[in-house]
C-alpha positions in Angstrom: -142.0 195.1 47.8 -140.6 195.6 51.3 -137.2 197.2 51.8 -134.5 194.6 51.9 -136.5 192.0 50.1 -135.1 190.9 46.8 -137.4 189.9 44.0 -136.0 186.4 43.1 -137.0 186.8 39.5 -134.3 189.5 39.3 -131.5 186.9 39.8 -131.8 185.7 36.2 -131.3 189.2 34.9 -129.0 191.1 37.2 -127.1 188.8 39.6 -123.6 188.4 38.1 -122.8 185.4 40.2 -126.0 183.6 39.1 -125.4 184.6 35.4 -121.8 183.5 35.3 -122.6 180.2 37.0 -125.5 179.4 34.7 -123.4 180.2 31.6 -120.5 178.2 32.9 -122.8 175.3 33.8 -124.3 175.2 30.3 -120.9 175.3 28.6 -119.4 172.7 30.9 -122.3 170.3 30.4 -122.0 170.6 26.6 -118.2 170.2 26.6 -118.3 167.3 29.0 -120.8 165.5 26.7 -118.4 165.9 23.8 -115.4 164.8 25.9 -117.4 161.7 27.1 -118.1 160.9 23.4 -114.4 160.7 23.0 -113.8 158.5 26.1 -112.7 161.1 28.6 -114.1 164.0 30.6 -113.6 167.7 30.4 -111.4 167.4 33.4 -109.3 164.8 31.6 -109.0 167.1 28.6 -108.0 170.1 30.8 -105.2 167.9 32.4 -104.0 166.7 28.9 -104.1 170.3 27.6 -102.0 171.6 30.5 -99.5 168.8 30.0 -99.3 169.3 26.2 -98.9 173.1 26.5 -96.2 172.6 29.1 -94.2 170.0 27.2 -92.2 172.3 24.9 -88.4 172.0 25.2 -87.9 175.2 27.2 -90.5 174.3 29.9 -89.8 172.6 33.2 -92.2 169.7 33.2 -94.9 169.6 35.8 -94.6 167.3 38.6 -97.9 165.7 39.6 -98.1 168.1 42.6 -97.2 171.2 40.5 -99.8 170.2 37.9 -102.4 170.0 40.7 -101.4 173.4 42.0 -101.5 174.9 38.5 -105.0 173.7 37.9 -106.2 174.2 41.5 -106.9 170.5 42.0 -106.1 168.8 45.3 -103.6 165.8 45.4 -106.2 163.1 45.8 -108.3 164.3 42.9 -105.2 164.8 40.6 -104.0 161.3 41.5 -107.4 159.9 40.5 -107.5 161.9 37.2 -104.0 160.8 36.3 -104.7 157.2 37.3 -107.6 157.1 34.8 -105.7 158.8 32.0 -102.8 156.4 32.6 -105.2 153.4 32.4 -106.4 154.8 29.1 -102.9 155.0 27.8 -103.1 158.8 27.5 -100.5 159.6 30.1 -97.4 158.0 31.7 -95.8 159.0 34.9 -92.0 159.1 34.9 -89.7 159.5 37.9 -88.6 163.1 38.6 -84.8 163.2 38.3 -84.7 165.9 40.9 -86.9 164.2 43.5 -87.2 160.5 43.7 -90.5 160.7 45.5 -92.2 162.8 42.8 -93.6 161.7 39.4 -93.8 163.7 36.2 -97.0 163.0 34.1 -96.2 163.0 30.4 -98.8 162.8 27.6 -98.4 159.8 25.4 -98.7 160.1 21.6 -102.3 158.8 22.0 -102.9 161.5 24.7 -101.5 164.2 22.4 -103.7 163.0 19.5 -106.8 162.9 21.7 -106.1 166.3 23.2 -105.7 167.9 19.7 -108.8 166.2 18.3 -110.9 167.0 21.3 -109.6 170.6 21.4 -111.0 171.1 17.9 -114.3 169.5 18.8 -114.6 171.6 21.9 -114.1 174.8 19.8 -117.2 173.7 17.8 -119.1 173.1 21.0 -118.1 176.6 22.2 -119.3 178.0 18.9 -122.7 176.4 19.4 -123.1 177.6 22.9 -122.0 181.1 22.0 -123.9 180.9 18.7 -126.1 184.0 19.4 -123.1 186.2 19.9 -121.2 187.9 17.1 -117.4 187.4 16.8 -117.0 190.9 18.2 -119.2 190.1 21.2 -117.3 186.9 21.9 -114.1 188.9 21.9 -115.6 191.4 24.2 -116.8 188.6 26.5 -113.4 187.0 26.7 -111.7 190.4 27.3 -114.1 191.2 30.1 -113.7 187.8 31.8 -109.9 188.1 31.6 -110.1 191.5 33.3 -112.0 190.2 36.3 -109.9 187.1 36.7 -107.1 187.7 39.2 -103.6 187.6 37.8 -102.2 185.7 40.9 -103.0 182.1 41.4 -106.5 181.5 42.8 -107.4 178.9 45.4 -110.0 176.4 44.0 -110.3 174.4 40.9 -110.5 175.7 37.3 -112.4 172.5 36.6 
C-alpha cells in the first residue's frame, strides 16, 4: 500500500469516529422504533425527559428557548417538536411570568406517564443493543464516554 493511502477496511476496526457513529446509529434506530411504537419519537422522548427531570420544585422551569439551548436544538426544530407533543396532549406551554413573550413547556400527566413508561422500555432496548457486553463493560463504556464528552455546553444537537 502506498504511503498516505488508507485501507478503507480499517475504518470499521480503528476509526473512532466511524465506530462511535455506527454504534450511535444502531442504538438510535432501535430506540426510535420503540418510541414510534408508543406514538412518539426518540426526540420527543428526550424533550419529555428533559422537562420531567427539570420539573422538581427547586428547579427554574425551562423556557422554550432555554430547553432548546440545553438540548442543542435550534428554535425552529424545538417549536416543531413542542407543537407535536402539545397536539398529542403530552405538553402544555404556559406563559413565562418573567417574560410575556416566552413560553414555558410543561409535561402533562399523560406526558409524564409516557416518559416514565418509555424510559423503562428504552432501558430494555439498550440492554438488547449492548447485550454482548457484561455489566462491567457497560460501566466502563459509559465512564469512557463521559470522560471524552466536554463539560461545557457543546454546539449541536444531542438528538
